[in-house]
C-alpha positions in Angstrom: 90.4 90.7 102.1 86.8 91.4 100.9 86.9 88.1 98.8 88.2 86.1 101.8 85.6 87.5 104.1 82.8 86.7 101.4 84.1 83.1 101.0 84.1 82.6 104.9 80.5 84.1 105.1 79.4 81.7 102.3 81.1 78.7 104.1 79.4 79.6 107.3 82.4 80.6 109.2 81.3 84.3 109.6 77.7 85.3 110.3 76.3 86.8 107.0 74.4 89.4 109.0 77.7 91.0 110.1 79.0 93.7 107.8 82.4 93.4 106.1 83.4 96.7 107.7 82.7 95.0 111.1 84.7 91.9 110.2 87.8 94.0 109.2 87.5 96.0 112.5 87.3 93.1 114.5 90.2 91.3 112.9 92.3 94.6 113.1 91.5 94.9 116.7 92.4 91.4 117.6 95.7 91.5 115.7 96.7 94.7 117.4 95.6 93.7 120.9 97.3 90.3 120.3 100.6 92.0 119.3 100.6 94.2 122.3 99.8 91.2 124.5 102.6 89.1 123.0 105.1 92.0 123.5 104.2 92.5 127.1 104.3 88.8 127.9 107.6 88.4 126.0 109.2 91.2 127.9 108.1 89.6 131.4 109.1 86.1 130.3 105.5 85.0 131.0 104.1 81.9 129.2 100.6 82.6 128.0 97.8 81.1 126.1 97.4 84.3 124.1 97.2 82.7 120.6 94.4 80.4 121.6 92.7 83.3 123.4 92.9 85.4 120.2 91.5 82.5 118.1 88.6 82.2 120.4 88.0 85.9 120.4 87.8 86.0 116.7 85.6 83.0 116.5 83.2 84.6 119.0 83.1 88.1 117.2 82.6 86.7 113.8 80.6 83.4 114.1 77.0 83.0 113.7 75.2 83.6 117.0 73.0 80.7 118.1 
């Protein structure tokens, strides 16, 4: 995971000022929240844009702020 995060930082996908610990916490939080959301929507039979919302959340929390 560390190697992947370092590569993503080098490629400009993750803000280099953001610590690797923060990146791991952000990814873990998004995954857990996404799984909970998918379970709830699946039980209720609701069609949702959750995958796109999670993608946007990760992008906003890890991307270089302009």
